[in-house]
C-alpha positions as CSV (number, residue, x, y, z in Angstrom):
1,M,-19.7,5.8,0.2
2,R,-16.7,5.5,-2.1
3,T,-14.2,2.7,-1.8
4,L,-10.5,3.3,-1.6
5,H,-8.5,0.1,-2.4
6,I,-5.0,0.0,-0.7
7,A,-2.4,-2.0,-2.6
8,P,0.9,-2.9,-1.0
9,S,3.1,-2.1,-4.0
10,D,3.1,-0.4,-7.4
11,S,2.9,-3.7,-9.2
12,A,-0.1,-4.9,-7.1
13,G,-1.7,-1.5,-7.5
14,G,-1.5,-1.7,-11.3
15,S,-2.9,-5.2,-11.4
16,L,-5.7,-4.2,-9.0
17,K,-6.6,-1.2,-11.1
18,Q,-6.8,-3.3,-14.2
19,A,-8.9,-6.0,-12.5
20,L,-11.3,-3.3,-11.2
21,R,-11.6,-1.7,-14.6
22,D,-12.3,-5.1,-16.2
23,A,-15.1,-5.6,-13.6
24,G,-16.6,-2.3,-14.6
25,R,-15.7,-0.5,-11.4
26,D,-14.0,2.9,-11.1
27,D,-12.9,2.7,-7.5
28,E,-9.7,4.5,-6.6
29,V,-6.6,2.4,-6.0
30,L,-3.8,3.8,-3.8
31,P,-0.5,1.9,-4.1
32,F,2.2,2.0,-1.4
33,H,5.5,3.0,-2.9
34,D,8.0,1.4,-0.6
35,D,9.4,-2.0,0.3
36,L,9.4,-2.4,4.1
37,S,11.0,-5.8,3.9
38,C,14.4,-4.1,3.7
39,G,16.0,-1.1,5.5
40,P,15.0,0.6,8.8
41,I,11.3,0.5,9.7
42,D,11.5,2.2,13.1
43,P,10.7,5.0,13.5
44,D,7.9,4.8,10.9
45,E,8.6,8.2,9.3
46,P,8.9,9.0,5.6
47,L,12.2,10.9,6.2
48,T,13.8,7.8,7.8
49,R,12.8,5.6,4.8
50,A,13.8,8.3,2.3
51,T,17.2,8.7,3.8
52,W,17.8,5.0,3.6
53,W,16.6,4.8,0.0
54,A,18.7,7.9,-1.0
55,R,21.6,5.8,-2.3
56,F,19.2,4.4,-4.9
57,Y,16.5,7.0,-5.5
58,D,15.9,10.7,-5.1
59,A,15.2,11.0,-1.3
60,G,12.9,14.0,-1.8
61,A,10.7,12.1,-4.1
62,V,10.6,9.1,-1.8
63,E,9.7,11.2,1.2
64,A,7.0,13.1,-0.7
65,G,5.5,9.9,-2.1
66,L,5.3,8.3,1.4
67,S,4.0,11.4,3.0
68,E,1.3,11.7,0.3
69,F,0.3,8.1,0.7
70,W,-0.2,8.4,4.5
71,E,-1.9,11.8,4.2
72,R,-4.4,10.4,1.6
73,V,-5.2,7.5,4.0
74,A,-5.5,9.8,7.0
75,T,-7.9,12.2,5.2
76,A,-10.0,9.5,3.4
77,N,-13.7,9.3,4.2
78,D,-13.9,6.2,2.0
79,H,-14.5,2.6,2.8
80,L,-10.9,1.2,3.0
81,I,-10.0,-2.2,1.6
82,V,-6.4,-3.4,2.0
83,W,-5.2,-6.1,-0.4
84,V,-2.3,-8.3,0.9
85,G,-0.6,-11.6,0.3
86,R,1.0,-13.3,3.4
87,H,3.6,-15.1,1.4
88,S,5.2,-11.9,0.1
89,A,7.7,-10.3,2.6
90,P,7.1,-6.8,1.2
91,E,3.3,-7.2,1.4
92,L,3.3,-8.7,4.9
93,A,5.7,-6.0,6.1
94,F,3.4,-3.4,4.6
95,F,0.3,-4.9,6.2
96,L,2.0,-5.0,9.7
97,A,3.0,-1.3,9.3
98,W,-0.5,-0.5,8.1
99,A,-2.2,-2.1,11.0
100,D,0.2,-0.4,13.5
101,R,-0.3,3.0,11.9
102,I,-4.0,2.9,11.2
103,G,-4.9,2.1,14.7
104,G,-8.6,1.4,15.5
105,R,-9.9,2.9,12.2
106,P,-12.1,0.4,10.4
107,Y,-11.0,-1.3,7.2
108,D,-11.5,-4.6,5.4
109,V,-8.8,-6.9,4.3
110,I,-8.7,-9.1,1.2
111,D,-6.0,-11.8,1.7
112,V,-4.9,-13.1,-1.7
113,T,-2.6,-15.7,-0.3
114,G,-3.1,-19.0,-2.1
115,R,-5.6,-17.6,-4.6
116,D,-5.5,-19.2,-8.0
117,L,-5.8,-16.0,-10.2
118,P,-6.3,-16.4,-13.9
119,V,-3.4,-15.4,-16.2
120,I,-4.4,-13.4,-19.2
């Protein structure tokens, strides 16, 4: 079974991709392209988020990116691993939205809160 790593942001996704490559792994990393620590979060629909972000970004691109993220998760037959840090408002907000949306589907969580990660 393949593994799909879920990252709570573009930055975390990039770091995770590099760490996996350095470890000799070619697992897919799927970053979440939104910051749920600001703006409306209910209802949890890509169009609602895109409309709010429209004053800063192209609403169509935001909506498409969020829809693609959730569609990829919904159709994945992979082992899901979610990476999150509890001291980051965007990451914690993402994880709460993830847990609400994913329902009873199985996934593993790697909590990086308080980890002393090497700086290269």
